[in-house]
C-alpha positions, 0 to 999 in steps of 0.5 A, spaced: 499 500 499 502 506 497 500 512 502 498 519 499 499 525 505 495 532 503 495 540 507 490 542 509 488 548 514 487 547 522 480 549 520 479 545 513 482 538 518 476 540 522 471 541 519 472 534 515 473 531 520 466 533 524 463 531 517 467 524 518 463 524 525 456 526 522 456 521 518 459 517 522 466 514 519 473 515 520 476 521 517 480 517 512 474 513 510 470 519 509 477 521 504 476 515 500 470 516 499 471 523 496 476 521 492 473 515 489 466 519 488 471 525 484 474 522 481 468 519 477 464 527 478 472 530 474 472 524 469 465 523 469 465 528 462 472 528 460 476 523 455 483 521 459 488 516 457 494 513 460 498 509 458 499 502 460 504 498 464 506 491 463 501 489 468 494 492 465 495 488 458 491 482 459 494 475 457 489 474 450 493 482 449 500 480 451 498 472 446 496 478 441 502 483 441 506 476 440 501 474 433 502 481 431 509 481 432 511 474 428 505 477 422 510 484 421 516 480 421 512 475 415 515 477 407 511 482 404 507 484 410 508 493 409 504 491 401 498 488 405 492 492 405 489 494 413 484 489 411 488 483 408 492 484 414 486 483 418 485 476 414 492 475 416 489 474 423 491 483 425 489 485 431 490 493 434 491 490 442 491 499 445 495 501 450 491 506 453 487 504 458 481 510 457 474 512 460 471 514 453 472 507 449 466 503 447 471 497 446 475 498 453 472 497 460 472 505 463 479 504 468 477 511 472 469 507 474 474 501 476 479 506 480 473 509 483 469 503 486 476 499 487 479 505 491 471 506 495 472 499 496 478 498 501 474 501 506 470 495 507 476 490 506 480 493 511 484 496 507 484 502 512 487 503 518 
């Protein structure tokens, strides 16, 4: 687990603590919920794309990447049309996570849900 720290004035901290208490939550849990809800709000109508890290490629993606690399090395590959390449099994593998692609899960929504679930998994102090 990684930690994030933010600077707050005494008044900001006091008000957040009182809100958490009134909502019968730990302050840290309130912060988790606020971040989770905030991500969804900030990026609900604003597209964002971040480059994938190696662990974010599925097994299917890795197999397709290997297949694509093999195809790209084949003789005459550059002379083929896009349709001919697809017929031979080439399929583009996205190397970006996105919150606005119909063919891909919304990673911001998944991140929001996973942050909120930390509260219920006992992942908070």
